[in-house]
N, C-alpha and C positions, 0 to 999 in steps of 0.2 A: 661076630661082633655087631651089637645093636645099632642101628642108624638113627641118630637123633638130628633132625633137620630143623634149625632155627634161622633160616634164611628165607622167610616167606615173603618179604618185601622185595626180594631179587626175583623169585618166581615161586609158584605154588605146584603142588602135585595136583594133577586133574582129578575131579571126581570120576569115579569109575563109570557112571552113566554118561558123562560127557565124552569120555574115550569111546564108548559104545556108539553114541550118535555119530561121532566123527567118523568112525570106521564104516558105519552104515551108509553114510553119504558120500563115502569115497568107493566103496564096493558094491553098493546096491543101487541107491537112489543118487546116481552120480550125474544126471543130466544138467545141462546149462539153463538157468532160468529165461534166458533170451530165446530158447528153442519153442516152437509152437506146439509139438507133440507132447504126448503124455509124460515123458521123462522130463521135459522142460517144465511142465506144470507142477510135477512132484518137487522139483528143486525150487520152484518159486513159491511154493507152500512152505518150505523150510525157511526162505528168506523172509517172508510176511510174519510167520509165527515168531521167529527171533526178533523181529522188530517189535511185535507186541509184547513179548516176554519182557524185553528190556524196557520198553516205554511204560509199562505197568509199574516198574519199580520206581520210576522218577515221576509217575502221575503227569505224563506228557503224551504227545501224539506220536503214533508209529513213525510218521513221515519225518518227524524230527530227529530221528536216529539215523545217522550217516556212518555206514561201517567203513573202517580204514584197516590198514595193516598193523595198527597198534597204537599205543600212547604217543609214540613220537611223531607219526604221521598226523594224529589228531591235533597235537599242539601246533605242528608247522601249519596245518591247514588254517586252524583258528587265528594264528598270528600273522602269518604272511597273507592269508586270504583277506584279513581284515584291513591290513596295511594297504593292499593293492586296490580295495574297494573304497577306501575312505581317504585316499591321499588328497583329493581336492578340499576335503574338510580340514585336514591338518595331518601333521607327520610326528604327533607326540604319543608316546606309550610309557605306560607306568607298569612297574613290577616290583618284585622284592629282591634283595640281594641274597636269598637262599633257595632260589628256584632250581629245578633239575636242569642238566644240560639240555635236555629236549626244549627247554624255554629260552635258556639264555643264548644257545648257539644261534637259533633262528633270530633272536633279537640282535645278536652281533652282526648277522648278516644285514639286517635291515639297518642297522646302524651305518654299516659301510655304504649302504644305498641312499643315505640321507636323513633317516628318521632319527629323532632325538628319543632316547630312552632315560627315563628316570627310574633309579633303583632305590627303592626305599630300604633303610636300614631296619634291623628287628632288635628286640630287647633279649635279655638273657634268657628268656623262655621261648624265643624264636617267633614272637609276635610282631607284626607291624604297628605303628602308631596310627590309629585312625584319624587322629588330627593332623598328622603330617600327610596322609593320604589326601585328606580334604584340601589341605593347602597346594597339593601337587596337581590337583585336576584343573585343566585350564580350557578355554574355548577351543583349543586346537587338539585336545586330548582325544585320540580316536578309540584307545583301547585301554583298559587295566587289566592285567592278568596277574592273579595271586593264586598260589598253591593252596588246595584245601587242607592237605596233610603234609607236612614236611616228611620226606623219604628217609631222612637219616636219623632224626631224633624225635619225630612223631608230634612235634608242635601242631596244633589244630588253629587255624586262623578263623576268626569271626566272620565267616563268610557272608551271612545274612546282613551284618551291619555294613560290610564292605560294599555290598551290592546296593544297599540303600543309600549309602553316601554317594556312590558313582552316580546314581540316577538323579539324586538331589542336585548335585553340583553341575552335571551336565547330562541331560536326558539323552543326547546323542552319542554319548561315549558308550561303547560296549564292554561288557564284563565278562571275562573267560576265567574259569578255574580249571587248573590241572588236578583232576579229582581221582588220579591213578591209585594213590595210596588211601583214599577215602571211600570210593564207591565199594560197596559190599560191606563196609564197616559203619556207614551211617544212614539214615533215611534222609536222602537228598530230595529237595523239591525245588527245582530250578525256578518254577513261576513265582513261588513265594520267596525266594532268595535272591530275585533279581538277576539270575544268572542267564546270559545270552547263550553262552557256550560252555561246554563242559568235556573234558578229554577222560577216556576210560581205557584201559588195557585188559584184555581177557586173561592173561596168565597170571595176574595178580588175584584173581577170584576163582581158581581152580578150573579155569577154562584154558583153551588152547593158546599156544604162541603164535605170533603172527595174525592176530585179529584183535581189534578194539573198536571203539566207536567214538563219534563226536557227536554229543547233542547240539543242535544248532535250532534255535528259537525259529519258528516258521516266519517271524516278522523280520528276521535278520538276513540280510543279503550280503554275502562275502563271494570273493572270486574262488573258484575251485583251483586246485593246483594241478589235478591230472584230468587231462582232456582225451576224449575218444568216443565211445558208443553211447554217451549220455546216461549210463546207468544211475540209479539213485538220484532221480531229478537233476541230472547234470552235475551233481556236486562231487562225484567221485566215480569217474568212468572206470571201465574194466569188468571183465567177466567176475561174477559174483563169487567170492570164496565161501561156497555153501558149507563145507565140512566146518570151517571157522565160524561161520555165523550161527549155525546151528548149535555148535558146541558152546559159544559164547552166550546164546540166548539161554540154554539150558543151565549153564552155570549161574547166570543171573538170576534166574527163577529159584534155583535150588539154594544159593547163599542167602536170598531174602526170605526163605522160608523158616518159621520160627526164628527170626532174626534177632528180636530182643534177648531171647534166652541164649542164643550163641554168642552175642556180644557181652552179655553180662559174664558168662563164662570165660571169654577170651580176656576181658578186662581183669578178672580175678586172677587168671594165670599170669599175665603181665606183672600185675601187682605183687604177686607172690613171688615171681622171680626177682623184682626189684627189692623186695624185703630181704631176700635171701642173700643176693650178691652184695647188698649194701653191708652186710656183717663182715665181709671179708676186708682184710687190711689193704690200704692204699687204692680204695675203689671210690670213683666219683660218678655218680649216676646223672646223666645229662637230660634224661627224659622224666616228665611228670607222671605221678601216679593218678589213679582214678580217671574222672571225665575230663580232667584238665588235659590230659594227653591222649593220643589215638591209643585204642585197645590193643595194637599187635606189636608196637615197636618199643624197644628199649636200647638206648645208647648208653655205653657204659665205658670209662676210662680206667685204665689199669696202669698206676704209677710203676715207672721202672721196668716195663716190658714193651717192646714194640709190637704193635698189633698184628703185623704179619705172622711174626714168630709165634704168637699165642694162638692165632688163627690155625696155622698149621699143627701146632701141638695139640689142640683140640680135635683137628681133622683126623689125626692119626688114632683117636679114640672114638671115631664115628660121629663126631658132633660137629655139625656144619653151621657157621656164622659168616658175617660179612665184616670187612674193614672199610668200608665205603659204600658209596652208591654203586652196585653192581652193574647199572646200566651205562655208567660212563664209559669204561674200559677195563682192560685188565689191570691197569695201572692208574687207578683215579688220584694218587697223589695226596696231598693234604687237603682235608675237607674245608671248602669255603664256608659251609654251615658252621662248623665247629669254630672257626675264627670268628664268624658273624655273631655268635652267642656268647663270646668271651671265654672259651675253654682256654685255660692256662697253656702257654706255649709248648711246656714239657710234656703236655698230655696230647697234643694234637696228633701225634703219630702213635699213640697208646690207646686208641679207641675202637671198640667193636660194636657193632649193632647186632642185637638178638630180635628176631622178629618171629612172631608165632602165628599158628592158624588153628582152626578147629580140631585138626589132627593131633596137636600136641597135648601133653598131659603134665600133671604136677611130678609124677615119678620121673619124667625126662628132665624137668628142671633140676630136681634133686641130684640126679646123675652129673648133670653139666656143673652144678655147684661143687659137687664132690670133686670133679676133675680139675676145676679152678683152684679149689683149695690145696689140691696136691702140686699143681703145676706152678702156681704163681711163685712161691718161695724158691723153687728150683731155677726157674728163669731169672729171677731177679738175682740170685747168687751168681749165676753164669754172667750175667751183664756186668756185675760189679768187678768180677775178674777180667 
């Protein structure tokens, strides 16, 4: 049976070249960068090369790239590190009400510790109000954290405008963005977009799992969360994960090679899927076509069918999709994002996320649509009985 993988926002298949360099740095060039001998120097070169590869995609300095264990650690470092370093300035943080758990869980922790969190609502397209943001920023606001691309329905926030407003209202307020679903899809320029901190995860861009990075502007000073040997300018102690770093650096370089053409093709594939699925009965598409939405994510509600049931029916045919944020848990429950954008109550538990990568094809979309066309009437009849 042919495997069709439409769950690329949960994780991606590694580029073969990435798997090769990970293997090489585990079996051949396996030294510790802190060692003074030749094996250590080889490992140090991998670390430096990876930093340079990533920095070049963002047009920033290599030392502004801090490697982490992934997007969750990057987000925690940005939020908690800022709160700890800025508590004398204030204890107010602004975010949106459609963030990933890797944002709202650390903020819940900070709220318990005495910080005040303002959650901005979003409209039916998943966008915050820039005017509400402007009004929410105060003299004691230490941080604004707004995701670049929503992981469930692909809403793209106006990050450049958000960054500009933050700095206009309070130049001392730091601006962080969770770019885990955006990096690799957009040409991101932190310096131009007024981004002080930016979180990325390797396994979303055909890199290894267990590795990510935090872009940290060299002018910004926050508290580290992990203390030890002082690696990475004291910002993230611990022996370098050289295989992960080398794999992530190469994945970043590869995903941004011929980038515009790749993203145009990906956007066309998503739009083609939306056009085809929209022709089925009882279907509501929650994501926007074209440049208004992210090029890889389509959220679709299927009236009269539970999402989990449809997910497993597709799985039996070798088609893999998601019924929520796969990063939350195995049982994420009803999506807060879908509620926030006003999806009808009866569709909240009937929504699947289809997310695409450069490995997917229109032929795969056609097979998935044919499967949905066959499955939906059968499942709906079953539920009526």
